[in-house]
C-alpha positions in Angstrom: 0.0 0.0 0.0 2.8 2.5 0.9 4.7 1.6 -2.2 1.7 2.4 -4.4 1.4 5.8 -2.7 5.1 6.5 -3.0 4.9 5.9 -6.8 2.1 8.5 -7.0 4.2 11.3 -5.6 4.5 13.9 -8.3 8.0 15.4 -8.1 7.1 17.7 -11.0 4.8 19.7 -8.9 6.0 22.9 -7.1 8.2 22.2 -4.0 5.5 23.2 -1.6 3.0 20.7 -3.1 5.5 17.8 -3.0 6.2 18.6 0.7 2.5 18.4 1.4 2.3 15.0 -0.3 5.3 13.7 1.6 4.1 15.0 5.0 0.8 13.3 4.3 2.6 10.0 3.9 4.6 10.6 7.1 1.4 11.2 9.0 -0.4 8.2 7.4 2.5 5.8 7.9 4.4 7.0 11.0 6.1 3.7 11.5 7.6 3.7 8.0 9.4 7.0 7.9 12.7 5.4 7.1 11.2 3.6 4.1 9.7 6.8 2.8 13.0 8.7 3.3 14.9 5.9 1.5 12.4 6.0 -1.4 12.7 9.8 -1.7 16.5 9.7 -1.5 16.6 7.1 -4.3 14.3 9.2 -6.5 16.3 12.4 -5.8 19.6 10.7 -6.7 18.1 9.5 -10.0 16.8 13.0 -10.8 20.2 14.5 -9.8 22.0 12.2 -12.3 19.5 13.2 -15.0 20.1 16.9 -14.3 23.8 16.5 -14.2 23.8 14.7 -17.5 21.6 17.4 -19.1 23.9 20.1 -17.7 26.9 18.4 -19.3 25.1 18.2 -22.6 24.0 21.8 -22.5 27.5 22.9 -21.5 28.9 21.4 -24.8 26.6 23.6 -26.8 27.2 26.6 -24.6 31.0 26.2 -24.8 30.9 25.8 -28.5 28.6 28.7 -29.2 30.5 31.0 -26.9 33.4 30.5 -29.3 31.6 29.8 -32.5 33.3 32.6 -34.4 36.7 31.2 -33.8 36.1 27.4 -34.0 36.4 26.1 -37.5 33.5 23.6 -37.3 33.5 22.8 -41.1 37.2 22.1 -40.9 36.8 19.9 -37.9 33.9 17.9 -39.5 35.8 17.3 -42.6 39.3 16.7 -41.3 38.7 14.9 -38.0 35.4 13.1 -38.6 35.4 12.8 -42.4 31.8 14.1 -42.2 29.9 17.1 -43.3 29.4 20.3 -41.4 25.7 19.4 -41.1 26.5 16.1 -39.4 28.6 17.9 -36.8 25.9 20.6 -36.2 23.3 17.8 -35.8 25.3 16.4 -32.9 26.0 19.8 -31.4 22.4 20.7 -31.5 21.1 17.2 -30.7 18.8 17.3 -33.7 16.3 14.6 -34.5 17.6 12.2 -37.1 15.4 9.3 -38.2 13.1 10.1 -35.3 15.9 10.0 -32.6 18.0 12.7 -31.1 21.6 12.4 -32.1 24.5 13.5 -29.9 28.2 12.8 -29.5 29.1 9.4 -28.1 32.2 9.1 -25.9 34.5 8.4 -28.8 33.2 11.4 -30.8 33.7 13.7 -27.8 37.3 12.5 -27.5 37.9 13.1 -31.2 36.3 16.6 -30.9 38.4 17.5 -27.9 41.5 16.2 -29.6 40.7 18.2 -32.7 40.3 21.4 -30.6 43.6 20.8 -28.8 45.3 20.0 -32.1 44.0 23.2 -33.8 44.9 25.2 -30.7 48.5 23.9 -30.7 48.8 24.5 -34.5 47.6 28.1 -34.2 49.7 28.7 -31.1 52.8 27.6 -33.0 52.4 30.2 -35.7 54.8 33.1 -35.4 54.8 35.7 -38.2 58.2 37.1 -38.8 
């Protein structure tokens, strides 16, 4: 019975409403406060992981767009991925392709980071006499 009610807690509601729901369960099930707390901690940890993942993904776009004028995305797409600029932009923007959002996988992130470092070193080594 408690498990069913725990699953009904709507964490998408405003904070005050969630508190009312949880306090109602604490009152209804005073002997099971630890079980309620454990359930809430588990849900909050899962939500936190989701939020952190989303922040990481957003930060990729933000980092790139803050420097969009100086990052040669077409060059990176062609020379490091052997792909088109459109392919690279789809991943940066997480566009829908064939009904699914596309994004960089771990290997592609590594390639992209290595490309940025390589270009940085190459530009940094230029010295006009």
